[in-house]
C-alpha positions in Angstrom: 19.7 -7.0 7.8 19.2 -8.4 3.9 21.1 -6.0 1.5 18.3 -3.3 0.1 17.6 -3.1 -3.3 16.9 0.3 -4.9 13.9 1.1 -6.5 12.6 3.8 -9.3 10.8 6.1 -6.8 12.9 8.1 -4.5 13.8 7.6 -1.0 12.1 3.5 -0.9 14.1 0.7 -0.9 13.1 -2.8 -0.6 14.6 -5.9 1.2 13.9 -9.4 2.1 12.8 -9.7 5.8 15.1 -11.7 7.9 14.3 -13.2 11.3 14.8 -10.2 13.4 11.6 -8.4 11.3 9.5 -10.4 13.3 8.5 -7.9 15.4 8.1 -5.4 12.8 6.2 -8.0 10.6 3.6 -8.6 13.3 3.1 -4.8 14.2 2.7 -4.9 10.0 0.0 -6.9 10.4 -1.6 -5.8 13.2 -1.7 -2.2 11.5 -3.2 -3.8 8.5 -5.7 -5.2 10.6 -6.4 -1.8 11.8 -7.2 -0.7 8.2 -9.0 -3.2 7.7 -11.8 -2.7 10.4 -10.6 -6.3 12.2 -7.7 -5.1 15.0 -9.0 -8.2 17.3 -9.0 -10.7 14.2 -4.7 -11.3 14.7 -3.9 -14.2 16.4 -0.4 -14.9 15.0 2.5 -14.0 17.2 6.1 -13.7 16.6 6.8 -17.3 17.5 4.2 -18.5 15.2 5.7 -15.5 12.1 9.1 -16.9 12.9 8.5 -20.7 12.6 6.4 -20.7 9.5 8.4 -17.6 7.3 12.3 -18.6 8.1 11.7 -22.2 9.5 9.0 -24.1 7.5 9.3 -21.4 4.6 5.4 -21.5 4.2 5.9 -17.7 2.4 8.2 -14.6 2.6 8.2 -11.1 3.5 9.5 -8.0 1.9 10.2 -4.8 3.7 9.4 -1.3 1.9 11.7 1.0 3.7 11.3 5.0 2.8 13.9 7.2 3.9 14.9 3.9 6.3 12.3 4.1 8.0 10.3 1.0 7.6 6.9 1.7 5.6 5.2 -1.0 4.4 5.4 -5.2 3.8 4.4 -7.9 1.0 3.4 -11.3 2.5 3.0 -14.0 -0.2 3.7 -17.6 -1.0 3.6 -20.2 -4.2 0.0 -21.4 -5.7 -0.7 -23.5 -8.2 -2.5 -23.7 -11.5 -3.5 -27.5 -12.4 -4.5 -25.7 -15.7 -1.6 -23.8 -16.5 0.6 -26.4 -15.2 2.8 -24.2 -13.4 2.8 -22.2 -10.1 2.4 -18.9 -9.3 2.2 -15.8 -6.5 -0.1 -15.6 -4.1 0.2 -12.0 -2.3 -1.7 -12.9 1.0 -0.9 -8.7 2.3 0.4 -5.3 0.9 0.5 -3.1 3.4 1.8 0.6 3.6 1.6 2.8 6.3 -0.5 6.1 6.0 2.4 8.0 6.1 4.1 6.6 3.6 1.5 6.7 1.1 1.9 8.1 -2.9 5.8 8.0 -2.3 5.6 4.1 -4.1 6.8 2.1 -1.8 3.0 0.3 -3.1 3.8 0.3 -6.6 7.5 -0.8 -6.0 6.6 -3.6 -3.6 4.1 -5.3 -6.2 6.2 -4.1 -9.5 8.9 -6.7 -7.2 6.9 -9.3 -6.4 5.2 -9.3 -10.7 9.2 -9.2 -11.4 10.0 -12.3 -9.1 6.9 -14.2 -10.6 8.3 -14.0 -13.9 11.6 -15.1 -12.9 10.6 -18.3 -11.0 8.8 -18.4 -14.0 5.1 -18.3 -12.4 1.7 -18.4 -14.7 0.3 -15.6 -13.0 0.5 -13.6 -9.8 -2.7 -12.7 -8.1 -4.4 -11.5 -4.2 -8.0 -10.3 -3.2 -9.0 -7.5 -2.0 -11.8 -6.3 -0.2 -14.9 -4.8 -1.9 -15.1 -1.9 -0.3 -11.2 -0.8 -0.5 -11.7 1.5 -3.7 -8.2 3.5 -3.1 -6.7 -0.2 -3.5 -9.0 -1.7 -6.3 -8.0 1.4 -7.9 -4.4 1.2 -7.7 -4.8 -2.2 -8.5 -6.7 -1.4 -12.2 -3.9 1.1 -12.7 -1.3 -1.4 -12.6 -3.6 -4.1 -14.8 -5.0 -6.2 -12.7 -7.9 -7.5 -13.4 -10.7 -8.6 -11.5 -12.4 -11.8 -11.1 -15.8 -11.6 -10.9 -16.8 -14.1 -11.6 -15.0 -16.3 -9.2 -15.7 -15.7 -5.6 -13.2 -16.4 -2.7 -14.6 -19.6 -0.2 -13.3 -20.4 3.3 -13.3 -22.7 5.8 -11.7 -22.2 9.4 -12.4 -22.4 12.8 -14.9 -24.3 14.2 -15.8 -25.3 11.3 -12.5 -26.7 9.7 -12.1 -28.8 12.6 -15.9 -30.0 12.0 -15.1 -30.9 8.3 -11.7 -32.1 9.1 -13.1 -34.9 11.6 -16.0 -35.5 8.7 -13.6 -37.3 7.1 -13.0 -40.0 10.3 -16.6 -40.6 10.3 -19.2 -42.0 8.2 -21.5 -39.3 6.5 -24.7 -38.7 7.4 
């Protein structure tokens, strides 16, 4: 296990995830999917996560513990701002198990990532939130986050992603 990082919140500590945490990370991802009303959307496996997180280093994970029990996690990676000419930190997932909410684990995770972004000379720290998730939006406003109302997230996945990729290899209609 990685060494725990003390936080200003009593009983709450953070630590970088290690390979042995992969089953826990997948369990937390599934709990997040349940919370976000998409329980059947998770197709990730332990093998996929281990490869991407610890072999490819595509993303990083911080585990929050409350009284030495797994309380939540943050999964993040770097992006890049062409306008700023510097990388940024993108928070893909933040989740705290319901029984640990209100104890500071979520604040500790996001404040730690903000500190990490500053230490890594990132131009910004950003994430997306579901528009119906009022408790999360309220939390984000309290910590100083600003909604990017003029921007909308765009996504291509599944069959549409494969069609688009294949369109590179054939003449346009």
